[in-house]
Every structure is written in structure tokens, then in C-alpha cells.
N, C-alpha and C positions, 0 to 999 in steps of 0.2 A: 427549531427555526421555522420549518415549513410544516403546515398541518398535514395530517395523514388522510389519504383517500382510502377509507376502510374497505370500500367495495372492491377496489383494485387489489388491495392487500389480500382480501379473501380469495379473489380469482387466481392470483399468482401463487398463493400458498397451496391452493388445491392442485394446481399444475405441478408444483414441486413435490407434493406428497404423492401424487399419482405416479410420477417418474422415479420415486425412491430417493430423492435428494434429502429429504428430511430425516432419513435414517442416520445421516451424519450430523455433526454439530456445525451448523452454518448460520450465517446472517446474510441477508440480501436486501438491498435498497435501490430504488429507481426513482428518478425525477424526469418527467417528460419536458424536454426543452422546447417543444412546439406548443406548449400550453402557456398562455399568457398569465394564468393564475396557477403557479407551480404548487403541486402537492407531492408529497413523498409517499411511496407505497413499497411493500415488500414483505419479507418474512424474517422474524427474529431481528428486526432492525436495530434494536437497542441492546442486543446481547454482545457483551465485550469478549473479544477473542484476540489472541496474540496476532498482530498484523504483519509480523516479519518486517520487511523493508518498506512497506507502504507508508509507514509513519514518517519517512524521510521527506514527504511533501510538506510537513509542518516546519521542518528545519529550513527548507528552501524558501518557504513563504516569509519567514522572519528575516532570513539573510537578505532577500530582495527588498523587504520593507526598510531595512537599515541602509541599504544601498541607495534607495530612492531619496531618503532624507539626508544623505550625505555622510552618515556615520562610517560607512564602508564604501569601497568602489569595486567594480568587477575586475579592474586591473590590479587591485591591491595584492601584493605578494605576502604569503604566509608560509611559515616553516612547518613541515610535517614533523611531529614529535612523538616519541614513545610515551605511553603505551598505545597511542591511537593507531599505530601502523599495524592493523590486525589482518589485512589481506596479504598473505605471503606467497601465494601461488597463482600465476596467471591462468591456470586451468579452471579456476572458478568463474572465469569470464570467457567461455568458449566463443570463438569468432571475433573477439575484441582484441585488436592489435596494440592498443595503448598500454604502455608499461605500468607495472605495479608501482604504487607510491611507497617510498621508503623514508624512514626517519632521516632527517637532515636535509631533505630536498626542499626547495622553495618553489611554490606554484601559485598561480593566481586563484582568486576566489571564483572567477568565471570557470576555470578548469575544474575546480572542486565541485561546483554546482552541476556542471555537465556530467562529470563522472558519476556523481551521486544519483542523478535522475535518469541517466541513460543506461548505465550498466550496474547500477545499485552498489557502487563502491562504498565499502564500509569504512575504510581509512578516511575517505573524503568526508563522510557524514560525521565521524567522530571528531575530525579536525574542525569542521564547521560549527559543531555544537560548542566547542571551546571558544571559537572566535566570537560567536554571536551571543552566547550565554543561554543556558537552559531556562532560566527564569524568564528571560525575554520571550522565548518561544511560547511558554505557558501563558504569560500575561497578555502578549500582543496578538497572538493567533488563537490559541486554544480557548482561553477565557473570553476573548473578544466575541467569539461566535457561540459561546455557551456549549463548547464541546468538552465539558467536564468529564473526566474519566479517561480520555485519551492522553497517553503519557509518552514521554521521551526519555530514552536511555541510550548510552553509547553501546554500539554493537560488539559482541564477541569479546567483551572485556571482563576480566576477573574482577568481581566486586571489590576485592581488596585493593585494587588499583583505582577504584572510583573515588570521586570527591567525597569527603566525609559523610555528608548527610544523604548521599545517594548509595552508600554501601549496603544499606538495608531497604532500599526502595523496592516497591512491587514490580512485577514483570510489566514490560511495555504492553499496553492494551489499546484497542480502539473498537469501534462498532461501525456497522455498515451505514447507519444514518449519518454519522459525522463525516465519513469519507465521501458519501454521495453528495452531501451539501457542499463540501469543499470543492469538488469538481464542478458542480453547478455554478458556484460563484466564480470559479476560474473562467468557465466558458462565457458567462455573462459579464465578465470583466469587473466583478464586484468583490473579488477576494483582495482585501486591503485597498487596491487601486487598479486602474487600467494597466499601469506599468507593471506592477507585480503579477497580475493575472496573465498578461501577454507574455512576459518572460517565462513564467512557469509553463505555459502552453508550448512555447517555442522549444524549450528544453525537452519536454516530454514527447513532442512530435518526432524527436530524433531517436526515440527508443528503437532498438533493433527489432524490426518487424519480422525478420527472417527467423528469429528464435521461436516464433509461434508458441509462446507461452501464454498461460492464463486465458483471458477471454478472447484473445486473438485466435484461439483454436476454433472458434465458430467459423472463421474463414469466409465470412459473408459481408463484412463491413466495407463501406465506401471509405471511411476514415475512422481511426481510433487512436487517441492518445491516452496514456495511462501511466500508472505506477503500480508495479506488481511486487509481491513478496512471497518467497517460498522458503520453507525450512523443514528439516526432518530430523527426528531422533530415531536412529536405526540400531537397535540393540544387537542385531546379528553382527554388526561391524565391530562390536566390543568382544563378544564371545557367545557361543551357542548356549552356554549355561545361563548367562544373564538374560538371553532371549527367552529361554524355557521358563525361567523363574517368573519373568514378567507375564508370559502367557498364562501360567498357572494362577498367578495372584491377581492379574489385572485383565487378562483376556486379550492382550495385544503385545506385539514386539516392536512395532513401528508406528510412530506418529508423524503424519505429514500435514503441514499447514500450507494451503494453497489459497492465496489472496490476490485480488486484483481490483483496481478502481480506475475509472476514467470516463471519457465521453465518446459515445458511439454516434456516428453518422451513418444512417442506412439509406435505403431507397426512398422511403416515405417517413421515416422516423429519425428523431434525434433525441438522445437522452443521456443523462449521467447515470452511472451504475457503479455499485460497489458490492463485492462479495468477499466474505471471509469464511474459511472452512477448515475443519479439523477432521482428518481421516485416521482412525485407529484401526490397525490391522495386524493379523498374523502373517499375511502373505507379503513378500517383498514386491510383488507385482500389482498390488492394490493401490490405486490412486483415485482421488476425488475427480469426478467427471466434470471438470470445470468448463471444458469446451462444449459439452452437451448442454450444460446449464446456460451458457452464453447463447446458444442457438434457441433454446426454449424461450428465453426472455426476448431475444431479437424477433422471433416469429410473433410473439405476443404483442410487441410494440408495433410491428409492421402491419399486422392484420386486424388489430382492434381499433375501433373508432372511440378513443378515450374521451371521456368528459370528466372534468373535475369541479 
């Protein structure tokens, strides 16, 4: 969608390499919102990585598009049905006092959107996918903006319980370029329409900042709204034997995906940013330094006089 500023890509890539970030599998993309002629730059921007819950922004965009044209309404009540009710324990949402959604309950689409975008509720996202239709998300959002390769699947659902043609579909993927363009369009009110863009931003501004996850860890922003996504496969939790086998055969026992995308407002800068990362490790205490990465990009945007 946006042309690349190759000089800025080279500069930020050199910084990431210098600080050791490129030792991980990562993708980073940035668009300067203070530039009237937007260009995208970053590192590995077109590399597809499992985005975890970040992909829920595509679901929300299509739901709001259908609401704007009158196919749905925010007040419309829908029933939570199995097998969509995958969140079983409130402990997965620490600090959030809102109750877990259970099969048989009736809730509004507004409530589902709020839960999905503020606490990353998986039952809410699965339910919304069924309400609005997976093909509609692809045709009206992903294909509309040429984000081919970004995919939508229901979360934490046994593939045997999926709709027929999705039982053998590939893993959900996205890339930093698609995500950073999405948030640029939200901020400029060009994602589908001003109504859709404003509502998306309103929901995401209510993300729990106290959690200090993702790029919030930089702890320097004047404002930041976002959608993050985290997931881990920890073989130590299965058995020590399975962990040892993986270490011997693959060189790791834990995989952690740390992803975040949003819009940063700083003292002098304003930009959309997206980062996807995969950290493979033997050590249970090894995490991708996403907060440090956020600070590197922030300082770069604050201190550089960028021209595109």
C-alpha cells in the first residue's frame, strides 16, 4: 500500500542488528504519521509470523463495517455457543473483573467487541467470526487493502470442530507491514470509514495500560492504543522428557510469540508501529526484549529529522 523508505529501513535495521534483536525471528514496521507523504520502513516487514491475538483487529473491522451499513447493530444480542466458548478460567485475564463468557449466555455485539479488543477474549472473537462470516472478513477487509496472506481462524479450537473447509487450513499468519498499515488507516480515519476507524480506536484506547505488556513496556509514550498478542509453547509444562527431546533435536524447549501493533504519540513524534517476534529458548526465563525494542524505535523517531 505504502512505498518503502529504504534509507530509514537500513538505519533501523542497523540499530536492531547492533542491539541483538535480529538474532530472533522478528518483523518490524513503522509509518511516520507526522509525514504528509507516508512511507513505511522497518526490518523483515513482509515476513509472515503467527500474530497470536493481534489478528482480532480484522474481525473487529468487518463487524463494525456491517454495523455501519445496518446489517448488524451494536445492541444486537447473540448467543454464545459451543465450541466457541474456549476461555474457561478468569485467571487468563489478570486484573479484569468481567465474567467469563459461557455457552448459552446472550450478550450484545458491543460487549463482544469490547472484550475482544480490550482483554483479547477468545470466546468473543470466535463468536464474532461466526456472526459476521469469515469470508466477509477476507473479502471486505484483508483483500480490500491487499493484505493477502494475513489469515483468520478461530482461537484454541480443535480443528475437528472447525467448519469443513477450515479443518485443514494453514496456521493464522500476518506480517508487520499489514498490521502497521491497518493502524495508520485507523488513525487517519481511512480504515473502511471514519465511523469504523473511530470505533476501533475508542475500543483499543480502553486496553488495560496497567498490564504494561508489549510496546507499553517502553514506558515513555504520551499515548498509545494497540492490540497485542502473546502465546507460548512450553514443553517443560508437559514433561521434562519432552523438553529434553526437543532441546536435543531442535535446540529449544520453549517458543514464545510476543506481538504488538498500535499508534504511538510521543513528545515530538507520532507513528504507527507493528512488531512480531518469535523467541526459541532452552531457558524458561528467556523473553524477547519487546520493551527495549519499543524504546529503540521511540528514540529513533523522537531524535531523527526524518524525510521521506
